[in-house]
C-alpha positions as CSV (number, residue, x, y, z in Angstrom):
1,M,14.1,-7.3,-17.9
2,A,15.9,-6.2,-14.7
3,K,14.3,-7.5,-11.6
4,D,15.3,-4.4,-9.6
5,R,12.3,-2.7,-11.1
6,N,10.0,-4.4,-8.5
7,L,6.9,-4.8,-10.6
8,I,3.7,-5.5,-8.8
9,L,0.4,-6.5,-10.3
10,A,-2.3,-5.1,-8.1
11,F,-6.0,-5.8,-7.8
12,E,-8.8,-3.7,-6.4
13,S,-12.5,-4.9,-6.4
14,S,-13.8,-3.9,-3.0
15,C,-17.0,-2.2,-4.2
16,D,-18.1,-1.2,-7.7
17,E,-14.8,-0.6,-9.6
18,T,-12.8,-3.4,-11.1
19,S,-9.2,-2.3,-11.3
20,V,-5.9,-3.9,-12.2
21,A,-2.6,-2.0,-12.3
22,V,1.1,-2.6,-12.8
23,I,3.3,-0.5,-10.5
24,E,7.0,-0.1,-10.6
25,N,8.9,0.4,-7.3
26,G,5.7,1.5,-5.6
27,C,5.7,5.0,-7.1
28,R,5.4,4.7,-10.8
29,I,2.2,3.7,-12.6
30,L,2.8,1.7,-15.7
31,S,-0.9,0.9,-16.1
32,N,-4.0,1.5,-14.1
33,I,-7.1,-0.1,-15.7
34,V,-10.4,0.9,-14.0
35,A,-13.7,-0.6,-15.2
36,T,-16.5,1.4,-13.5
37,Q,-20.0,0.2,-12.9
38,I,-21.6,3.5,-12.0
39,K,-24.2,3.4,-14.8
40,S,-25.4,-0.1,-13.7
41,H,-26.0,1.1,-10.1
42,Q,-27.4,4.6,-10.8
43,R,-31.0,3.4,-11.3
44,F,-30.9,1.9,-7.8
45,G,-29.5,5.1,-6.2
46,G,-26.5,3.2,-4.8
47,V,-24.4,0.0,-5.1
48,V,-26.2,-3.3,-5.3
49,P,-23.7,-5.9,-4.0
50,E,-24.9,-8.8,-6.1
51,V,-24.9,-6.7,-9.3
52,A,-21.4,-5.5,-8.4
53,S,-19.9,-8.9,-7.9
54,R,-21.3,-10.2,-11.2
55,H,-19.8,-7.2,-13.1
56,H,-16.4,-8.0,-11.5
57,I,-16.6,-11.6,-12.8
58,E,-17.4,-10.3,-16.3
59,V,-14.5,-7.9,-16.7
60,I,-11.6,-8.9,-14.4
61,T,-9.9,-11.2,-16.9
62,A,-9.9,-8.4,-19.6
63,C,-8.6,-5.9,-17.0
64,I,-5.6,-8.1,-16.2
65,K,-4.9,-8.5,-19.9
66,D,-5.2,-4.7,-20.5
67,A,-3.0,-3.8,-17.5
68,L,-0.2,-6.1,-18.7
69,A,-0.5,-4.9,-22.3
70,E,-0.5,-1.2,-21.4
71,A,2.5,-1.7,-19.0
72,K,4.3,-3.7,-21.8
73,V,5.2,-6.5,-19.3
74,D,4.4,-10.2,-19.0
75,Y,3.8,-12.4,-16.0
76,S,7.5,-13.4,-16.0
77,D,8.5,-9.8,-15.4
78,L,6.4,-9.5,-12.2
79,D,7.8,-9.7,-8.7
80,A,4.6,-10.0,-6.7
81,V,0.8,-9.7,-6.7
82,A,-1.0,-7.4,-4.4
83,V,-4.7,-7.5,-3.7
84,T,-7.4,-5.7,-1.6
85,Y,-8.8,-8.3,0.8
86,G,-10.9,-5.9,2.9
87,P,-12.8,-3.9,3.9
88,G,-15.6,-3.9,1.4
89,L,-18.5,-5.9,-0.1
90,V,-17.7,-9.6,0.5
91,G,-18.8,-10.8,-3.0
92,S,-16.8,-8.1,-4.7
93,L,-13.7,-8.7,-2.6
94,L,-13.8,-12.4,-3.3
95,I,-13.5,-11.8,-7.1
96,G,-10.3,-9.8,-6.8
97,V,-8.8,-12.1,-4.1
98,T,-9.6,-15.2,-6.2
99,A,-8.1,-13.7,-9.4
100,A,-4.9,-12.5,-7.5
101,K,-4.5,-16.0,-5.9
102,A,-4.8,-17.6,-9.3
103,V,-2.1,-15.4,-10.8
104,A,0.2,-15.9,-7.8
105,F,-0.2,-19.6,-7.9
106,A,0.1,-20.1,-11.6
107,H,3.2,-17.9,-11.9
108,H,4.9,-18.7,-8.5
109,L,4.6,-15.1,-7.3
110,P,4.4,-13.9,-3.7
111,L,0.9,-12.7,-2.7
112,I,0.6,-9.5,-0.7
113,P,-2.7,-8.8,1.2
114,V,-3.6,-5.1,1.3
115,N,-6.1,-3.2,3.5
116,H,-8.2,-1.0,1.2
117,M,-7.8,2.0,3.5
118,A,-4.0,1.6,3.4
119,G,-4.3,1.8,-0.3
120,H,-6.1,5.2,-0.1
121,I,-3.4,6.5,2.2
122,Y,-0.6,5.4,0.0
123,A,-2.2,6.9,-3.1
124,A,-0.5,10.1,-1.8
125,R,2.9,8.4,-2.6
126,Y,2.3,9.4,-6.2
127,V,2.4,13.1,-5.1
128,G,5.4,12.9,-2.8
129,E,7.2,10.9,-0.2
130,I,5.3,10.1,3.0
131,K,7.2,11.4,6.1
132,F,6.6,9.8,9.5
133,P,5.0,10.3,11.9
134,A,2.0,11.3,9.8
135,L,-1.8,11.7,10.2
136,A,-4.3,10.6,7.6
137,L,-7.9,11.9,7.2
138,L,-9.6,9.1,5.2
139,V,-13.0,10.2,3.9
140,S,-14.9,7.9,1.5
141,G,-18.3,6.5,0.8
142,G,-17.8,3.7,3.3
143,H,-15.4,5.1,5.8
144,T,-14.5,8.3,7.7
145,E,-11.6,8.0,10.0
146,L,-8.5,9.6,11.4
147,V,-5.4,7.3,11.2
148,Y,-2.1,7.9,13.0
149,L,1.0,6.5,11.1
150,P,3.9,6.3,13.6
151,A,6.1,4.6,11.0
152,E,6.0,3.1,7.5
153,N,3.4,0.3,7.2
154,Q,2.0,1.0,10.6
155,F,-1.6,2.3,11.0
156,E,-3.5,3.2,14.2
157,I,-7.1,4.5,14.2
158,I,-7.6,7.4,16.6
159,G,-11.2,8.2,15.6
160,E,-13.9,7.2,13.1
161,T,-17.6,7.8,12.3
162,R,-20.1,6.4,14.7
163,D,-22.7,6.0,12.0
164,D,-22.8,7.2,8.4
165,A,-19.6,7.8,6.5
166,A,-19.3,11.3,5.0
167,G,-19.6,10.0,1.4
168,E,-22.6,7.9,2.3
169,A,-24.3,11.0,3.7
170,Y,-23.5,12.8,0.4
171,D,-25.2,10.1,-1.6
172,K,-28.3,10.0,0.7
173,V,-28.7,13.7,0.5
174,G,-28.2,13.5,-3.2
175,R,-31.2,11.3,-3.5
176,V,-33.4,13.9,-1.8
177,L,-32.1,16.5,-4.2
178,N,-32.7,14.2,-7.2
179,I,-29.0,14.0,-8.0
180,N,-27.7,10.8,-9.6
181,Y,-25.4,8.5,-7.7
182,P,-22.6,9.2,-6.9
183,A,-23.7,12.7,-5.7
184,G,-20.6,14.1,-4.2
185,K,-19.2,16.0,-7.1
186,E,-22.5,17.7,-8.1
187,I,-23.2,18.7,-4.4
188,D,-19.7,20.1,-4.2
189,Q,-20.3,22.2,-7.3
190,L,-23.7,23.4,-6.1
191,A,-22.3,24.2,-2.7
192,H,-19.8,26.7,-4.2
193,Q,-22.8,28.6,-5.7
194,G,-24.9,28.8,-2.5
195,K,-24.7,30.0,1.1
196,D,-24.9,28.3,4.4
197,T,-28.3,29.6,5.3
198,F,-29.8,26.6,7.0
199,N,-27.1,26.1,9.7
200,F,-27.4,22.3,10.0
201,P,-26.1,20.6,13.2
202,R,-22.3,19.9,13.6
203,A,-22.6,16.7,15.5
204,M,-19.8,15.8,18.0
205,E,-17.8,18.8,16.8
206,K,-16.8,19.9,20.4
207,E,-16.7,16.5,22.0
208,D,-13.4,15.5,23.6
209,N,-12.6,12.7,21.1
210,F,-11.7,12.3,17.4
211,D,-14.9,10.5,16.3
212,F,-17.5,11.7,13.7
213,S,-21.2,11.4,13.3
214,F,-23.2,12.4,10.1
215,S,-26.5,10.6,10.7
216,G,-28.1,13.6,12.6
217,L,-27.0,15.9,9.8
218,K,-28.5,13.6,7.2
219,S,-31.8,13.4,9.2
220,A,-31.9,17.2,9.7
221,F,-31.4,17.8,6.0
222,I,-34.1,15.3,5.0
223,N,-36.6,16.7,7.5
224,T,-36.0,20.2,6.3
225,V,-36.7,19.3,2.7
226,H,-39.7,17.1,3.5
227,H,-41.3,19.8,5.7
228,A,-40.8,22.4,3.0
229,D,-42.5,20.0,0.5
230,Q,-45.5,19.5,2.8
231,V,-46.1,23.2,3.3
232,G,-45.4,24.0,-0.4
233,E,-42.3,26.0,0.3
234,K,-39.5,26.0,-2.4
235,L,-36.0,25.8,-1.0
236,D,-32.9,26.9,-2.8
237,K,-31.0,23.8,-4.0
238,K,-27.7,25.6,-4.0
239,D,-28.1,26.9,-0.4
240,L,-29.2,23.4,0.7
241,A,-26.0,22.0,-0.8
242,A,-23.8,24.7,0.7
243,S,-25.4,24.3,4.1
244,F,-24.9,20.5,4.1
245,Q,-21.3,20.7,2.9
246,A,-20.5,23.4,5.4
247,S,-21.6,21.2,8.2
248,V,-19.6,18.2,6.9
249,V,-16.4,20.2,6.3
250,D,-16.7,22.0,9.6
251,V,-16.8,18.7,11.6
252,L,-14.0,17.1,9.5
253,A,-11.7,20.1,9.8
254,E,-12.4,20.6,13.6
255,K,-11.6,17.0,14.4
256,T,-8.5,17.0,12.2
257,V,-7.2,20.2,13.8
258,K,-7.8,18.7,17.3
259,A,-5.8,15.6,16.2
260,L,-3.0,17.7,14.9
261,R,-2.7,19.5,18.2
262,T,-2.6,16.1,20.0
263,F,-0.3,14.2,17.7
264,P,2.8,16.0,16.5
265,V,3.3,14.9,12.9
266,K,5.3,15.9,9.9
267,Q,2.4,15.4,7.4
268,L,-1.3,15.4,7.1
269,I,-2.5,13.1,4.3
270,L,-6.0,13.6,2.8
271,A,-7.3,10.5,1.0
272,G,-10.4,8.6,0.0
273,G,-13.2,9.4,-2.5
274,V,-14.4,12.5,-0.6
275,A,-10.8,13.8,-0.6
276,A,-11.6,15.0,-4.1
277,N,-14.1,17.5,-2.6
278,S,-12.9,21.0,-3.4
279,G,-14.6,22.5,-0.3
280,L,-12.7,20.1,2.0
281,R,-9.4,20.7,0.2
282,E,-9.8,24.5,0.5
283,R,-10.6,24.3,4.2
284,L,-7.7,22.1,5.1
285,D,-5.3,24.4,3.1
286,Q,-6.7,27.2,5.3
287,E,-6.4,25.3,8.6
288,L,-2.8,24.1,7.9
289,T,-1.6,27.7,7.9
290,A,-1.7,27.4,11.7
291,F,0.6,24.4,11.5
292,P,3.7,25.5,9.5
293,E,5.6,22.4,10.5
294,V,3.0,20.1,9.0
295,E,2.9,19.4,5.2
296,L,-0.5,18.7,3.6
297,L,-0.2,15.8,1.2
298,K,-3.3,15.3,-0.9
299,A,-4.0,12.1,-2.8
300,P,-4.1,13.0,-6.5
301,L,-7.6,13.7,-7.7
302,K,-7.6,10.9,-10.3
303,L,-6.6,8.4,-7.6
304,C,-9.1,9.5,-4.8
305,G,-11.7,6.9,-6.0
306,D,-11.1,3.2,-5.8
307,N,-8.3,2.0,-8.1
308,A,-5.5,-0.6,-8.2
309,A,-2.6,1.9,-8.4
310,M,-3.1,2.8,-4.8
311,I,-3.2,-0.9,-3.9
312,G,0.1,-1.3,-5.7
313,A,1.7,1.5,-3.8
314,A,0.6,0.1,-0.4
315,G,1.4,-3.4,-1.6
316,Y,5.0,-2.4,-2.5
317,V,5.6,-1.0,1.0
318,A,4.1,-4.2,2.6
319,Y,6.2,-6.3,0.2
320,Q,9.3,-4.5,1.4
321,H,8.4,-5.2,5.0
322,G,8.0,-8.9,4.3
323,V,4.2,-9.1,4.4
324,R,3.0,-12.2,2.6
325,A,-0.3,-14.2,2.4
326,G,-0.9,-17.8,1.7
327,L,-3.2,-19.2,-0.9
328,D,-5.8,-19.6,1.9
329,L,-6.2,-15.8,1.9
330,N,-9.9,-14.9,2.3
331,A,-11.9,-11.7,1.9
332,D,-12.5,-9.8,5.2
333,P,-15.4,-7.4,4.6
334,S,-15.1,-5.9,8.1
335,L,-11.3,-5.5,8.1
336,E,-10.0,-2.4,10.0
337,F,-6.8,-1.0,11.4
338,D,-6.0,-1.5,15.0
339,W,-7.1,1.3,17.4
340,I,-4.3,3.3,19.0
341,E,-3.9,2.2,22.7
342,E,-4.5,5.7,24.1
343,T,-7.9,6.1,22.6
344,K,-9.4,2.7,23.4
């Protein structure tokens, strides 16, 4: 098989999805196996780290086998191995890192370390070419941040959440509404059937920075529902969802627009699990009409959640830039991009 195909075997195990993919030239998915653990964690209302890592151990070997089989390739066809080494749950990360190192060692392949958040950004590569400089709005269960991309494989944080991530707030609010984990999709659906009647706070919306905060919104929501329960008042679930989502989307959109006015870019990339939210997608479509020179590039819906295809896309770019890791690569659960100098 011709080696100019640049085949990368990619691993993702940062949270509760075990995923292995084979990616050709960083932009073609030959296979993307995802073993989800959602049912195992639903009864707890969220991800239990010890349960997650045990599940990864149980299925990762089968995921590798399935990924190679579906792609119709063998280890000898591969050019490199890419793996998420952070951020995420340390036990979960270690399973993927260990598996990737084993494959790289056994088959004499270069090992490429990938930041999980870079993976989310480069998922957009499956929609179109990323043009620099670019700005990325990363919104997920564990992270909410604005990232400036001055050039390929360069990432600089300009703002992030001070407390809860947007996706985390969705799941906590979901518990109050008796919605199963993960709650984001159902809240989004309910929000489109209700109205913003509660006018929940928009924290930090007007502050002169690019940071976010969702803890106050979560508390205001919970207090509103608990107070209604105490006085025997029945609140409309659809209006609650609509009011909560309106607050989240308003803050995300306001900060993103502020960043677009500050950093002239060619593209805005929307990525991360919450990037699948239709309310957020619709709002950004609307806001971008004021920036005709900026293209909105959205990660494909099927790749907004955690998956190895996105790690393969980011890994390919890092590979082309000569990024390599030794077999001493370790998990880094607190890994983050550097902050841009101007906003420190």
